[in-house]
PDB file of N, CA, C and O in Angstrom:
ATOM      1  N   MET A   1      91.622 121.097 103.546  1.00  0.00           N
ATOM      2  CA  MET A   1      91.646 119.691 103.456  1.00  0.00           C
ATOM      3  C   MET A   1      93.121 119.423 103.448  1.00  0.00           C
ATOM      4  O   MET A   1      93.713 119.862 104.433  1.00  0.00           O
ATOM      5  N   ILE A   2      93.835 118.805 102.561  1.00  0.00           N
ATOM      6  CA  ILE A   2      95.273 118.160 102.571  1.00  0.00           C
ATOM      7  C   ILE A   2      96.148 119.324 101.712  1.00  0.00           C
ATOM      8  O   ILE A   2      96.197 119.502 100.495  1.00  0.00           O
ATOM      9  N   GLY A   3      96.915 120.148 102.961  1.00  0.00           N
ATOM     10  CA  GLY A   3      97.891 121.414 102.166  1.00  0.00           C
ATOM     11  C   GLY A   3      97.281 122.282 101.190  1.00  0.00           C
ATOM     12  O   GLY A   3      96.136 121.996 100.842  1.00  0.00           O
ATOM     13  N   ASN A   4      97.818 123.244 100.709  1.00  0.00           N
ATOM     14  CA  ASN A   4      97.216 124.045  99.810  1.00  0.00           C
ATOM     15  C   ASN A   4      97.775 124.353  98.275  1.00  0.00           C
ATOM     16  O   ASN A   4      97.315 125.052  97.372  1.00  0.00           O
ATOM     17  N   LYS A   5      98.919 123.562  98.367  1.00  0.00           N
ATOM     18  CA  LYS A   5      99.233 123.361  96.982  1.00  0.00           C
ATOM     19  C   LYS A   5      98.806 122.329  96.057  1.00  0.00           C
ATOM     20  O   LYS A   5      99.258 121.193  96.203  1.00  0.00           O
ATOM     21  N   PRO A   6      97.846 122.630  94.957  1.00  0.00           N
ATOM     22  CA  PRO A   6      97.620 121.303  94.234  1.00  0.00           C
ATOM     23  C   PRO A   6      98.260 120.226  93.614  1.00  0.00           C
ATOM     24  O   PRO A   6      97.707 119.173  93.297  1.00  0.00           O
ATOM     25  N   LYS A   7      99.335 120.487  93.461  1.00  0.00           N
ATOM     26  CA  LYS A   7     100.063 118.842  93.592  1.00  0.00           C
ATOM     27  C   LYS A   7     100.484 118.630  94.803  1.00  0.00           C
ATOM     28  O   LYS A   7     101.155 117.617  94.607  1.00  0.00           O
ATOM     29  N   HIS A   8     100.576 118.852  95.910  1.00  0.00           N
ATOM     30  CA  HIS A   8     101.046 118.103  96.889  1.00  0.00           C
ATOM     31  C   HIS A   8      99.268 117.720  97.713  1.00  0.00           C
ATOM     32  O   HIS A   8      99.155 116.946  98.664  1.00  0.00           O
ATOM     33  N   GLN A   9      98.177 118.399  97.121  1.00  0.00           N
ATOM     34  CA  GLN A   9      96.793 117.689  97.157  1.00  0.00           C
ATOM     35  C   GLN A   9      96.711 116.596  96.469  1.00  0.00           C
ATOM     36  O   GLN A   9      96.121 115.627  96.947  1.00  0.00           O
ATOM     37  N   VAL A  10      97.328 116.545  95.127  1.00  0.00           N
ATOM     38  CA  VAL A  10      96.875 115.530  94.045  1.00  0.00           C
ATOM     39  C   VAL A  10      97.933 114.327  95.076  1.00  0.00           C
ATOM     40  O   VAL A  10      97.342 113.479  95.744  1.00  0.00           O
ATOM     41  N   ASP A  11      99.504 114.392  95.094  1.00  0.00           N
ATOM     42  CA  ASP A  11     100.087 113.592  95.917  1.00  0.00           C
ATOM     43  C   ASP A  11      99.556 113.041  97.170  1.00  0.00           C
ATOM     44  O   ASP A  11      99.666 111.815  97.173  1.00  0.00           O
ATOM     45  N   THR A  12      99.090 113.450  98.093  1.00  0.00           N
ATOM     46  CA  THR A  12      98.706 113.151  99.290  1.00  0.00           C
ATOM     47  C   THR A  12      97.402 112.086  98.943  1.00  0.00           C
ATOM     48  O   THR A  12      97.421 110.895  99.253  1.00  0.00           O
ATOM     49  N   TRP A  13      96.172 112.824  98.175  1.00  0.00           N
ATOM     50  CA  TRP A  13      95.431 112.197  97.883  1.00  0.00           C
ATOM     51  C   TRP A  13      95.907 110.770  97.311  1.00  0.00           C
ATOM     52  O   TRP A  13      95.789 109.806  98.067  1.00  0.00           O
ATOM     53  N   ASN A  14      96.331 110.615  96.285  1.00  0.00           N
ATOM     54  CA  ASN A  14      96.778 109.082  95.510  1.00  0.00           C
ATOM     55  C   ASN A  14      97.544 108.472  96.606  1.00  0.00           C
ATOM     56  O   ASN A  14      97.754 107.283  96.368  1.00  0.00           O
ATOM     57  N   LYS A  15      98.043 108.878  97.743  1.00  0.00           N
ATOM     58  CA  LYS A  15      98.423 108.127  98.661  1.00  0.00           C
ATOM     59  C   LYS A  15      97.803 106.911  99.832  1.00  0.00           C
ATOM     60  O   LYS A  15      98.013 105.861 100.440  1.00  0.00           O
ATOM     61  N   ARG A  16      96.844 108.090  99.542  1.00  0.00           N
ATOM     62  CA  ARG A  16      95.580 107.440 100.939  1.00  0.00           C
ATOM     63  C   ARG A  16      94.134 107.057  99.973  1.00  0.00           C
ATOM     64  O   ARG A  16      93.125 106.662 100.558  1.00  0.00           O
ATOM     65  N   ILE A  17      94.148 107.185  98.751  1.00  0.00           N
ATOM     66  CA  ILE A  17      93.292 106.758  98.379  1.00  0.00           C
ATOM     67  C   ILE A  17      93.278 105.700  97.322  1.00  0.00           C
ATOM     68  O   ILE A  17      93.693 105.981  96.197  1.00  0.00           O
ATOM     69  N   GLU A  18      92.766 104.333  97.638  1.00  0.00           N
ATOM     70  CA  GLU A  18      92.973 103.231  96.118  1.00  0.00           C
ATOM     71  C   GLU A  18      91.596 103.729  95.552  1.00  0.00           C
ATOM     72  O   GLU A  18      90.549 103.972  96.152  1.00  0.00           O
ATOM     73  N   VAL A  19      91.950 103.818  94.047  1.00  0.00           N
ATOM     74  CA  VAL A  19      91.095 103.665  92.926  1.00  0.00           C
ATOM     75  C   VAL A  19      90.062 102.661  93.291  1.00  0.00           C
ATOM     76  O   VAL A  19      90.425 101.622  93.841  1.00  0.00           O
ATOM     77  N   GLY A  20      88.789 102.880  93.032  1.00  0.00           N
ATOM     78  CA  GLY A  20      87.795 101.759  92.787  1.00  0.00           C
ATOM     79  C   GLY A  20      87.555 100.852  94.121  1.00  0.00           C
ATOM     80  O   GLY A  20      86.875  99.826  94.147  1.00  0.00           O
ATOM     81  N   VAL A  21      88.326 101.497  95.347  1.00  0.00           N
ATOM     82  CA  VAL A  21      87.942 100.674  96.526  1.00  0.00           C
ATOM     83  C   VAL A  21      87.431 101.536  97.576  1.00  0.00           C
ATOM     84  O   VAL A  21      86.410 101.280  98.216  1.00  0.00           O
ATOM     85  N   THR A  22      88.333 102.807  97.781  1.00  0.00           N
ATOM     86  CA  THR A  22      87.541 103.670  98.738  1.00  0.00           C
ATOM     87  C   THR A  22      86.574 104.657  98.433  1.00  0.00           C
ATOM     88  O   THR A  22      86.642 105.515  97.553  1.00  0.00           O
ATOM     89  N   GLU A  23      85.585 104.430  99.320  1.00  0.00           N
ATOM     90  CA  GLU A  23      84.384 105.491  99.148  1.00  0.00           C
ATOM     91  C   GLU A  23      84.334 106.929  99.468  1.00  0.00           C
ATOM     92  O   GLU A  23      84.618 107.506 100.518  1.00  0.00           O
ATOM     93  N   ILE A  24      83.935 107.360  98.401  1.00  0.00           N
ATOM     94  CA  ILE A  24      84.493 108.853  98.904  1.00  0.00           C
ATOM     95  C   ILE A  24      82.964 109.810  98.933  1.00  0.00           C
ATOM     96  O   ILE A  24      82.188 109.412  98.064  1.00  0.00           O
ATOM     97  N   GLU A  25      82.543 110.717  99.584  1.00  0.00           N
ATOM     98  CA  GLU A  25      81.636 111.332  99.868  1.00  0.00           C
ATOM     99  C   GLU A  25      81.943 112.457  99.283  1.00  0.00           C
ATOM    100  O   GLU A  25      83.026 113.043  99.287  1.00  0.00           O
ATOM    101  N   TYR A  26      80.519 112.870  98.555  1.00  0.00           N
ATOM    102  CA  TYR A  26      81.161 114.298  97.295  1.00  0.00           C
ATOM    103  C   TYR A  26      79.842 114.858  97.652  1.00  0.00           C
ATOM    104  O   TYR A  26      78.760 114.277  97.733  1.00  0.00           O
ATOM    105  N   ARG A  27      80.210 116.396  97.900  1.00  0.00           N
ATOM    106  CA  ARG A  27      79.413 117.351  98.124  1.00  0.00           C
ATOM    107  C   ARG A  27      79.743 118.630  97.417  1.00  0.00           C
ATOM    108  O   ARG A  27      80.506 119.328  98.084  1.00  0.00           O
ATOM    109  N   PRO A  28      79.424 119.100  96.358  1.00  0.00           N
ATOM    110  CA  PRO A  28      79.953 120.338  95.714  1.00  0.00           C
ATOM    111  C   PRO A  28      79.577 121.644  96.409  1.00  0.00           C
ATOM    112  O   PRO A  28      80.066 122.677  95.954  1.00  0.00           O
ATOM    113  N   HIS A  29      78.805 121.706  97.409  1.00  0.00           N
ATOM    114  CA  HIS A  29      78.693 123.302  98.382  1.00  0.00           C
ATOM    115  C   HIS A  29      78.067 122.444  99.318  1.00  0.00           C
ATOM    116  O   HIS A  29      77.387 121.422  99.228  1.00  0.00           O
ATOM    117  N   PRO A  30      78.564 123.279 100.406  1.00  0.00           N
ATOM    118  CA  PRO A  30      77.845 123.003 101.935  1.00  0.00           C
ATOM    119  C   PRO A  30      76.475 122.797 102.082  1.00  0.00           C
ATOM    120  O   PRO A  30      76.083 122.117 103.030  1.00  0.00           O
ATOM    121  N   ALA A  31      75.550 123.362 101.152  1.00  0.00           N
ATOM    122  CA  ALA A  31      73.837 123.219 101.433  1.00  0.00           C
ATOM    123  C   ALA A  31      73.446 122.125 100.486  1.00  0.00           C
ATOM    124  O   ALA A  31      72.260 121.868 100.278  1.00  0.00           O
ATOM    125  N   GLY A  32      74.749 121.266  99.724  1.00  0.00           N
ATOM    126  CA  GLY A  32      74.450 119.994  98.714  1.00  0.00           C
ATOM    127  C   GLY A  32      74.112 119.044  99.555  1.00  0.00           C
ATOM    128  O   GLY A  32      74.293 118.953 100.769  1.00  0.00           O
ATOM    129  N   ALA A  33      73.630 118.382  98.841  1.00  0.00           N
ATOM    130  CA  ALA A  33      73.271 116.627  99.232  1.00  0.00           C
ATOM    131  C   ALA A  33      74.741 115.848  99.182  1.00  0.00           C
ATOM    132  O   ALA A  33      75.698 116.047  98.433  1.00  0.00           O
ATOM    133  N   LYS A  34      74.582 114.980 100.151  1.00  0.00           N
ATOM    134  CA  LYS A  34      75.973 114.299 100.036  1.00  0.00           C
ATOM    135  C   LYS A  34      75.713 113.278  99.150  1.00  0.00           C
ATOM    136  O   LYS A  34      74.555 112.984  98.850  1.00  0.00           O
ATOM    137  N   LYS A  35      76.725 112.677  98.676  1.00  0.00           N
ATOM    138  CA  LYS A  35      76.406 111.335  97.589  1.00  0.00           C
ATOM    139  C   LYS A  35      77.733 110.496  97.976  1.00  0.00           C
ATOM    140  O   LYS A  35      78.761 110.879  98.534  1.00  0.00           O
ATOM    141  N   LYS A  36      77.423 109.427  97.571  1.00  0.00           N
ATOM    142  CA  LYS A  36      78.831 108.495  97.462  1.00  0.00           C
ATOM    143  C   LYS A  36      79.114 107.654  96.568  1.00  0.00           C
ATOM    144  O   LYS A  36      78.361 106.891  95.963  1.00  0.00           O
ATOM    145  N   TYR A  37      80.246 107.801  96.483  1.00  0.00           N
ATOM    146  CA  TYR A  37      80.802 107.138  95.013  1.00  0.00           C
ATOM    147  C   TYR A  37      82.241 106.500  95.145  1.00  0.00           C
ATOM    148  O   TYR A  37      82.966 106.784  96.098  1.00  0.00           O
ATOM    149  N   LEU A  38      82.608 105.661  94.189  1.00  0.00           N
ATOM    150  CA  LEU A  38      83.700 105.121  94.015  1.00  0.00           C
ATOM    151  C   LEU A  38      84.660 106.043  93.263  1.00  0.00           C
ATOM    152  O   LEU A  38      84.056 106.808  92.511  1.00  0.00           O
ATOM    153  N   THR A  39      86.105 106.193  93.258  1.00  0.00           N
ATOM    154  CA  THR A  39      86.979 106.665  92.345  1.00  0.00           C
ATOM    155  C   THR A  39      86.906 105.905  90.986  1.00  0.00           C
ATOM    156  O   THR A  39      86.853 104.677  90.919  1.00  0.00           O
ATOM    157  N   SER A  40      86.908 106.486  90.234  1.00  0.00           N
ATOM    158  CA  SER A  40      87.391 105.692  88.613  1.00  0.00           C
ATOM    159  C   SER A  40      88.702 106.080  88.548  1.00  0.00           C
ATOM    160  O   SER A  40      89.309 105.154  88.012  1.00  0.00           O
ATOM    161  N   THR A  41      89.441 106.964  88.816  1.00  0.00           N
ATOM    162  CA  THR A  41      90.677 107.322  88.527  1.00  0.00           C
ATOM    163  C   THR A  41      91.872 107.994  89.855  1.00  0.00           C
ATOM    164  O   THR A  41      91.460 108.399  90.942  1.00  0.00           O
ATOM    165  N   PRO A  42      92.777 107.988  89.613  1.00  0.00           N
ATOM    166  CA  PRO A  42      93.536 108.813  90.471  1.00  0.00           C
ATOM    167  C   PRO A  42      93.621 110.109  90.412  1.00  0.00           C
ATOM    168  O   PRO A  42      93.427 110.665  89.330  1.00  0.00           O
ATOM    169  N   ALA A  43      93.940 110.875  91.602  1.00  0.00           N
ATOM    170  CA  ALA A  43      93.536 112.356  91.780  1.00  0.00           C
ATOM    171  C   ALA A  43      94.694 112.816  90.158  1.00  0.00           C
ATOM    172  O   ALA A  43      95.407 111.995  89.582  1.00  0.00           O
ATOM    173  N   TYR A  44      94.575 114.040  89.838  1.00  0.00           N
ATOM    174  CA  TYR A  44      95.349 114.650  88.653  1.00  0.00           C
ATOM    175  C   TYR A  44      95.065 115.844  88.862  1.00  0.00           C
ATOM    176  O   TYR A  44      94.007 116.120  89.428  1.00  0.00           O
ATOM    177  N   LEU A  45      96.001 116.887  88.427  1.00  0.00           N
ATOM    178  CA  LEU A  45      95.826 118.269  87.984  1.00  0.00           C
ATOM    179  C   LEU A  45      95.160 118.086  86.615  1.00  0.00           C
ATOM    180  O   LEU A  45      95.576 117.354  85.716  1.00  0.00           O
ATOM    181  N   LEU A  46      93.882 118.989  86.583  1.00  0.00           N
ATOM    182  CA  LEU A  46      93.078 119.207  85.492  1.00  0.00           C
ATOM    183  C   LEU A  46      93.806 120.695  84.756  1.00  0.00           C
ATOM    184  O   LEU A  46      93.650 121.616  85.559  1.00  0.00           O
ATOM    185  N   ASN A  47      94.355 121.053  83.804  1.00  0.00           N
ATOM    186  CA  ASN A  47      94.829 122.156  83.140  1.00  0.00           C
ATOM    187  C   ASN A  47      96.373 122.783  83.837  1.00  0.00           C
ATOM    188  O   ASN A  47      96.890 123.843  83.485  1.00  0.00           O
ATOM    189  N   GLY A  48      96.927 121.848  84.884  1.00  0.00           N
ATOM    190  CA  GLY A  48      97.636 122.026  85.395  1.00  0.00           C
ATOM    191  C   GLY A  48      97.518 122.859  86.968  1.00  0.00           C
ATOM    192  O   GLY A  48      98.501 123.201  87.625  1.00  0.00           O
ATOM    193  N   HIS A  49      96.489 123.018  87.256  1.00  0.00           N
ATOM    194  CA  HIS A  49      96.392 123.711  88.656  1.00  0.00           C
ATOM    195  C   HIS A  49      95.018 123.289  89.438  1.00  0.00           C
ATOM    196  O   HIS A  49      94.923 123.494  90.648  1.00  0.00           O
ATOM    197  N   SER A  50      94.295 122.881  88.927  1.00  0.00           N
ATOM    198  CA  SER A  50      92.933 122.135  89.579  1.00  0.00           C
ATOM    199  C   SER A  50      92.980 120.717  90.120  1.00  0.00           C
ATOM    200  O   SER A  50      92.707 119.859  89.281  1.00  0.00           O
ATOM    201  N   PRO A  51      93.260 120.296  91.316  1.00  0.00           N
ATOM    202  CA  PRO A  51      93.331 118.667  91.681  1.00  0.00           C
ATOM    203  C   PRO A  51      91.679 118.405  91.440  1.00  0.00           C
ATOM    204  O   PRO A  51      90.763 119.121  91.847  1.00  0.00           O
ATOM    205  N   VAL A  52      91.575 117.108  90.622  1.00  0.00           N
ATOM    206  CA  VAL A  52      90.742 116.590  90.779  1.00  0.00           C
ATOM    207  C   VAL A  52      90.709 115.082  90.457  1.00  0.00           C
ATOM    208  O   VAL A  52      91.710 114.411  90.206  1.00  0.00           O
ATOM    209  N   VAL A  53      89.433 114.625  90.493  1.00  0.00           N
ATOM    210  CA  VAL A  53      89.213 113.047  90.170  1.00  0.00           C
ATOM    211  C   VAL A  53      87.933 112.905  89.324  1.00  0.00           C
ATOM    212  O   VAL A  53      87.149 113.736  88.865  1.00  0.00           O
ATOM    213  N   GLU A  54      88.004 111.395  89.274  1.00  0.00           N
ATOM    214  CA  GLU A  54      86.674 111.023  88.397  1.00  0.00           C
ATOM    215  C   GLU A  54      86.508 110.214  89.121  1.00  0.00           C
ATOM    216  O   GLU A  54      87.430 109.616  89.675  1.00  0.00           O
ATOM    217  N   LEU A  55      84.673 109.870  89.397  1.00  0.00           N
ATOM    218  CA  LEU A  55      83.929 109.387  90.283  1.00  0.00           C
ATOM    219  C   LEU A  55      83.177 108.372  89.576  1.00  0.00           C
ATOM    220  O   LEU A  55      82.366 108.889  88.807  1.00  0.00           O
ATOM    221  N   GLN A  56      83.163 107.054  89.569  1.00  0.00           N
ATOM    222  CA  GLN A  56      82.143 106.700  89.165  1.00  0.00           C
ATOM    223  C   GLN A  56      80.301 106.749  89.216  1.00  0.00           C
ATOM    224  O   GLN A  56      79.434 106.858  90.083  1.00  0.00           O
ATOM    225  N   GLY A  57      80.373 106.591  87.687  1.00  0.00           N
ATOM    226  CA  GLY A  57      78.373 107.040  87.877  1.00  0.00           C
ATOM    227  C   GLY A  57      78.412 108.882  87.761  1.00  0.00           C
ATOM    228  O   GLY A  57      77.418 109.586  87.587  1.00  0.00           O
ATOM    229  N   LYS A  58      79.569 109.273  87.885  1.00  0.00           N
ATOM    230  CA  LYS A  58      79.464 110.638  87.765  1.00  0.00           C
ATOM    231  C   LYS A  58      79.976 111.290  86.495  1.00  0.00           C
ATOM    232  O   LYS A  58      81.171 111.017  86.386  1.00  0.00           O
ATOM    233  N   ALA A  59      79.596 111.960  85.603  1.00  0.00           N
ATOM    234  CA  ALA A  59      80.121 112.140  84.579  1.00  0.00           C
ATOM    235  C   ALA A  59      81.081 113.609  84.985  1.00  0.00           C
ATOM    236  O   ALA A  59      80.550 114.516  85.625  1.00  0.00           O
ATOM    237  N   GLY A  60      82.611 113.699  84.500  1.00  0.00           N
ATOM    238  CA  GLY A  60      83.221 114.892  84.185  1.00  0.00           C
ATOM    239  C   GLY A  60      84.119 114.606  85.669  1.00  0.00           C
ATOM    240  O   GLY A  60      84.105 113.546  86.295  1.00  0.00           O
ATOM    241  N   THR A  61      84.832 115.758  86.007  1.00  0.00           N
ATOM    242  CA  THR A  61      85.358 115.872  87.012  1.00  0.00           C
ATOM    243  C   THR A  61      85.023 116.053  88.227  1.00  0.00           C
ATOM    244  O   THR A  61      83.875 116.497  88.209  1.00  0.00           O
ATOM    245  N   VAL A  62      85.549 115.912  89.719  1.00  0.00           N
ATOM    246  CA  VAL A  62      85.229 116.889  90.716  1.00  0.00           C
ATOM    247  C   VAL A  62      86.756 117.233  91.642  1.00  0.00           C
ATOM    248  O   VAL A  62      87.885 116.743  91.686  1.00  0.00           O
ATOM    249  N   ASP A  63      86.280 117.969  92.078  1.00  0.00           N
ATOM    250  CA  ASP A  63      87.316 118.941  92.736  1.00  0.00           C
ATOM    251  C   ASP A  63      87.583 118.103  94.258  1.00  0.00           C
ATOM    252  O   ASP A  63      86.811 118.152  95.215  1.00  0.00           O
ATOM    253  N   ILE A  64      88.612 117.491  94.213  1.00  0.00           N
ATOM    254  CA  ILE A  64      89.065 116.879  95.587  1.00  0.00           C
ATOM    255  C   ILE A  64      88.903 117.478  96.745  1.00  0.00           C
ATOM    256  O   ILE A  64      88.764 116.962  97.854  1.00  0.00           O
ATOM    257  N   THR A  65      88.933 118.985  96.338  1.00  0.00           N
ATOM    258  CA  THR A  65      88.367 119.690  98.115  1.00  0.00           C
ATOM    259  C   THR A  65      87.147 119.410  98.263  1.00  0.00           C
ATOM    260  O   THR A  65      86.677 119.632  99.379  1.00  0.00           O
ATOM    261  N   CYS A  66      86.354 118.906  97.328  1.00  0.00           N
ATOM    262  CA  CYS A  66      84.419 118.970  97.669  1.00  0.00           C
ATOM    263  C   CYS A  66      84.564 117.346  98.116  1.00  0.00           C
ATOM    264  O   CYS A  66      83.535 116.753  98.441  1.00  0.00           O
ATOM    265  N   CYS A  67      85.463 116.856  98.124  1.00  0.00           N
ATOM    266  CA  CYS A  67      85.491 115.044  98.426  1.00  0.00           C
ATOM    267  C   CYS A  67      85.478 115.183 100.189  1.00  0.00           C
ATOM    268  O   CYS A  67      85.583 116.159 100.932  1.00  0.00           O
ATOM    269  N   LYS A  68      85.332 113.995 100.394  1.00  0.00           N
ATOM    270  CA  LYS A  68      85.580 113.517 101.891  1.00  0.00           C
ATOM    271  C   LYS A  68      85.793 111.723 102.166  1.00  0.00           C
ATOM    272  O   LYS A  68      84.727 111.113 102.247  1.00  0.00           O
ATOM    273  N   VAL A  69      86.697 111.130 102.267  1.00  0.00           N
ATOM    274  CA  VAL A  69      86.705 109.766 102.503  1.00  0.00           C
ATOM    275  C   VAL A  69      85.986 109.244 103.551  1.00  0.00           C
ATOM    276  O   VAL A  69      86.201 109.406 104.752  1.00  0.00           O
ATOM    277  N   TRP A  70      85.093 108.589 103.004  1.00  0.00           N
ATOM    278  CA  TRP A  70      83.806 107.913 103.965  1.00  0.00           C
ATOM    279  C   TRP A  70      84.265 106.878 104.541  1.00  0.00           C
ATOM    280  O   TRP A  70      84.204 106.702 105.757  1.00  0.00           O
ATOM    281  N   LYS A  71      84.912 105.868 103.503  1.00  0.00           N
ATOM    282  CA  LYS A  71      85.069 104.360 103.896  1.00  0.00           C
ATOM    283  C   LYS A  71      86.126 103.601 102.827  1.00  0.00           C
ATOM    284  O   LYS A  71      86.281 104.028 101.682  1.00  0.00           O
ATOM    285  N   THR A  72      86.787 102.496 103.315  1.00  0.00           N
ATOM    286  CA  THR A  72      87.599 101.705 102.491  1.00  0.00           C
ATOM    287  C   THR A  72      87.102 100.509 102.404  1.00  0.00           C
ATOM    288  O   THR A  72      87.169  99.964 103.505  1.00  0.00           O
ATOM    289  N   LYS A  73      86.652  99.868 101.639  1.00  0.00           N
ATOM    290  CA  LYS A  73      86.055  98.790 101.529  1.00  0.00           C
ATOM    291  C   LYS A  73      86.946  97.691 101.467  1.00  0.00           C
ATOM    292  O   LYS A  73      87.845  97.580 100.634  1.00  0.00           O
ATOM    293  N   PRO A  74      86.594  96.621 102.651  1.00  0.00           N
ATOM    294  CA  PRO A  74      87.894  95.643 102.976  1.00  0.00           C
ATOM    295  C   PRO A  74      87.961  94.534 101.430  1.00  0.00           C
ATOM    296  O   PRO A  74      86.990  94.126 100.792  1.00  0.00           O
ATOM    297  N   HIS A  75      89.395  94.276 101.166  1.00  0.00           N
ATOM    298  CA  HIS A  75      89.781  93.854 100.049  1.00  0.00           C
ATOM    299  C   HIS A  75      89.283  92.144 100.235  1.00  0.00           C
ATOM    300  O   HIS A  75      89.340  91.349 101.173  1.00  0.00           O
ATOM    301  N   GLU A  76      88.744  92.070  98.721  1.00  0.00           N
ATOM    302  CA  GLU A  76      88.516  90.568  98.867  1.00  0.00           C
ATOM    303  C   GLU A  76      89.698  89.561  98.649  1.00  0.00           C
ATOM    304  O   GLU A  76      90.700  89.838  97.990  1.00  0.00           O
ATOM    305  N   LEU A  77      89.498  88.502  99.200  1.00  0.00           N
ATOM    306  CA  LEU A  77      91.332  87.236  99.021  1.00  0.00           C
ATOM    307  C   LEU A  77      90.717  86.392  97.840  1.00  0.00           C
ATOM    308  O   LEU A  77      91.368  85.482  97.326  1.00  0.00           O
TER     309      LEU A  77
END
């Protein structure tokens, strides 16, 4: 995905992903079903080493390396 250092992954994610606007495809493992969510938080380091984000409609955090940017919704004027 984005670099190999967790802090770099978080920084890169937060530059690209707008909270509540960018649609994210989450698949916890390769054989898992794809589901789409909106982010509810910026990415952050959990316990100082795991790059995670919270998704609307999903309890808990998910590893950002299991997420893929699907599309960005257009801003409403």
